[in-house]
C-alpha positions in Angstrom: 84.9 -45.3 2.3 85.4 -46.6 6.1 83.1 -49.9 5.1 85.6 -50.4 2.1 88.6 -50.0 4.4 87.3 -52.2 7.2 86.9 -54.8 4.3 90.3 -54.4 3.1 91.7 -54.7 6.2 89.9 -58.2 7.1 90.7 -59.3 3.8 94.5 -58.7 3.9 94.3 -60.5 7.7 92.7 -63.6 6.0 94.8 -63.7 3.5 98.1 -63.6 5.9 96.7 -66.0 8.1 96.3 -68.2 5.5 99.9 -67.8 4.3 101.0 -68.5 7.4 99.2 -71.4 8.1 100.3 -73.2 4.6 104.0 -72.3 5.7 103.4 -73.8 9.1 101.7 -76.9 8.0 104.9 -77.0 5.0 107.3 -76.5 8.2 105.6 -79.9 9.7 105.8 -81.7 6.3 109.6 -81.0 6.5 109.8 -81.9 10.2 108.1 -85.4 10.3 110.2 -87.3 7.9 109.9 -90.4 8.7 112.6 -92.9 7.9 111.3 -96.3 9.6 108.7 -97.4 12.0 108.0 -100.1 13.4 104.6 -101.2 15.2 103.4 -104.3 17.1 100.5 -105.1 19.2 100.5 -106.6 22.2 99.2 -107.3 25.8 100.9 -105.0 28.1 98.8 -102.6 30.6 95.8 -105.0 30.7 96.4 -108.9 29.8 93.1 -108.9 28.5 93.5 -106.7 25.9 96.2 -105.6 23.1 98.3 -102.1 23.4 99.7 -100.5 20.8 103.5 -100.4 20.7 105.4 -97.9 18.4 108.9 -96.8 17.4 109.5 -94.4 14.6 112.6 -93.1 13.0 112.6 -89.5 12.1 115.1 -87.3 10.7 117.2 -86.5 7.6 119.6 -89.1 7.6 119.4 -92.5 9.6 122.5 -91.5 12.1 121.1 -88.4 13.2 117.7 -89.1 13.4 115.4 -89.4 16.6 113.6 -92.2 17.9 110.2 -92.0 19.5 109.1 -95.1 21.4 105.6 -95.3 22.2 103.0 -97.3 23.7 99.3 -96.6 23.5 96.9 -98.5 25.4 93.4 -100.3 23.9 91.2 -97.1 24.4 94.0 -95.0 22.3 95.2 -93.3 25.3 99.3 -92.7 25.3 100.7 -94.5 28.0 104.4 -94.2 27.4 106.5 -92.0 25.4 110.4 -91.8 25.3 112.4 -90.3 22.6 116.2 -90.5 21.8 118.8 -90.5 19.1 119.6 -93.0 16.7 122.8 -93.5 17.5 121.5 -94.6 20.7 120.6 -98.2 19.2 124.1 -99.0 18.4 125.5 -101.6 20.6 128.4 -104.0 21.0 126.7 -106.5 18.2 127.8 -103.7 15.4 131.5 -104.2 14.6 134.2 -102.0 15.2 135.3 -101.6 11.9 132.0 -100.9 10.7 131.3 -98.5 7.8 128.6 -95.7 7.8 126.3 -97.8 5.3 126.6 -100.7 8.0 125.6 -98.3 10.6 122.5 -97.3 8.9 121.6 -100.8 8.5 122.2 -101.7 11.8 119.9 -98.8 13.1 117.3 -100.1 10.4 117.4 -103.3 11.7 117.1 -102.7 15.3 113.5 -100.6 14.2 112.6 -103.6 12.5 113.3 -106.0 15.4 112.3 -104.0 18.7 109.5 -105.1 19.2 110.6 -109.1 19.1 108.3 -111.4 21.0 111.3 -112.6 23.2 111.5 -108.8 24.7 108.0 -109.4 26.1 107.9 -111.5 29.2 105.2 -112.9 32.0 105.1 -112.8 34.5 107.7 -109.6 33.9 109.5 -110.4 37.1 110.6 -114.0 36.7 110.9 -116.2 40.1 114.6 -116.1 41.0 115.4 -112.5 39.8 116.4 -110.2 43.4 115.5 -106.8 43.7 118.4 -104.7 43.8 118.2 -101.0 44.7 121.0 -99.8 42.9 119.5 -101.0 39.6 115.6 -100.7 40.2 113.0 -98.4 42.4 111.8 -100.5 45.2 108.0 -99.6 44.7 107.5 -100.3 41.4 109.8 -103.3 41.7 107.5 -104.7 44.9 104.2 -103.8 43.0 105.3 -105.6 39.7 106.3 -108.6 41.7 103.1 -109.1 43.4 101.1 -109.2 40.0 101.8 -112.8 38.0 99.9 -111.5 35.0 102.1 -108.2 34.7 103.8 -108.0 31.3 107.3 -106.8 31.2 109.1 -105.2 27.6 113.0 -105.5 27.6 114.8 -103.1 25.5 118.5 -101.8 24.8 119.9 -98.4 24.2 123.2 -98.1 23.8 125.6 -100.6 24.7 124.9 -101.4 28.5 121.5 -99.6 28.9 118.7 -102.5 29.4 115.6 -101.2 30.3 112.6 -103.1 31.6 109.4 -101.6 31.8 105.8 -102.7 32.6 102.8 -101.2 33.3 101.6 -100.7 37.5 98.6 -101.1 38.1 99.0 -99.6 41.5 100.8 -96.6 40.4 98.5 -96.6 37.2 101.0 -95.8 34.8 104.4 -97.4 33.0 107.1 -98.2 35.2 110.8 -99.1 34.6 111.2 -101.6 37.2 114.9 -102.9 36.3 117.8 -100.6 34.5 121.0 -102.1 34.1 123.8 -103.1 31.7 
């Protein structure tokens, strides 16, 4: 009788555990509704190899979605991660009288064009660019500036939040070396 009771309890625990796993998997499916994604291979952390740049729009609707921007090096290691609201992709290029469909179209286009070649520059800090402590971190700036092979990537959030990032060999990470309007 005791063996039967133990066996019954074990079967009950297994059944509950399986049901919990199924519910968890279903919840993960719902929470990962990818609306749009853009992926690009480009030299970045090491000029001799290509990193994977990925921007993903996830959610129930374009305007309320979340954006994940990530970079993985050639070994598959994540070296950069940033998340923000899809609405942060709206900028001055969207007409003031735009309707909701125009907003959606604009955001989807920004995902498609996020990694345009013109957003990458070598060296990351061009001659004539001056350090400004209001907009940049001096340690990151000096390290990036000293590397003539550094590759910068530019992206815009909102209307005036322009971000320049590059991989710092000295700091062994991706840094924002300039952030301005």
